[in-house]
C-alpha positions in Angstrom: 0.0 0.0 0.0 2.8 2.4 0.9 4.5 1.5 -2.4 1.4 2.5 -4.4 1.1 5.8 -2.6 4.8 6.5 -3.0 4.5 5.7 -6.8 1.5 7.9 -7.2 3.1 10.8 -5.4 6.1 10.6 -7.7 6.3 12.6 -11.0 6.0 9.5 -13.1 3.0 8.2 -11.2 1.2 11.6 -11.5 1.9 11.7 -15.2 0.6 8.2 -15.7 -2.6 8.9 -13.7 -3.3 12.2 -15.4 -2.6 10.6 -18.8 -4.9 7.7 -18.1 -7.6 10.1 -17.0 -7.2 12.1 -20.2 -7.3 9.0 -22.4 -10.4 7.7 -20.5 -12.1 11.0 -21.0 -11.3 11.1 -24.7 -12.6 7.6 -25.2 -15.8 8.5 -23.3 -16.4 11.6 -25.5 -15.6 9.6 -28.7 -18.1 6.9 -27.7 -20.8 9.4 -26.9 -20.5 11.2 -30.2 -20.3 8.0 -32.2 -23.5 6.7 -30.6 -25.2 10.1 -31.2 -24.2 10.0 -34.9 -25.4 6.5 -35.2 -28.8 7.4 -33.7 -29.1 10.3 -36.1 -28.2 8.2 -39.1 -30.7 5.5 -38.0 -33.5 8.1 -37.7 -32.7 9.4 -41.2 -32.9 5.9 -42.6 -36.2 5.2 -40.8 -37.7 8.5 -42.2 -36.7 7.5 -45.7 -38.2 4.1 -45.2 -41.5 5.6 -44.0 -41.6 7.9 -47.0 -41.1 4.9 -49.4 -43.7 2.9 -47.6 -46.2 5.8 -48.0 -45.4 6.0 -51.7 -45.9 2.2 -52.1 -49.2 2.3 -50.3 -50.4 5.2 -52.5 -49.5 3.2 -55.6 -51.3 0.1 -54.2 -54.4 2.2 -53.4 -54.4 3.7 -57.0 -54.3 0.2 -58.6 -57.1 -1.2 -56.4 -59.7 0.9 -58.4 -58.8 -0.7 -61.7 -60.6 -3.9 -62.9 -58.8 -7.2 -62.8 -56.7 -7.9 -65.9 -56.4 -4.3 -67.1 -52.7 -4.1 -66.2 -51.7 -7.2 -68.3 -49.6 -6.6 -71.4 -47.3 -8.8 -73.5 -44.7 -8.7 -70.7 -47.0 -10.0 -68.0 -45.9 -13.1 -66.1 -47.8 -15.3 -63.6 
């Protein structure tokens, strides 16, 4: 125990402790901003997906009014 206290009170010990704290703080900030960016990107993708789903649903609703077989042409496949 006395050896640890003596090491931490030395110049090298203080530099290592302060350096470790700075590195830990830097990693914490980087992790925070990375997760914040990922959440923003995920929300952007979900908004685009919702827009595409709305377009697809509008296209489905517009075709429901047509009689069966009216959309068949020479390229139609079963």
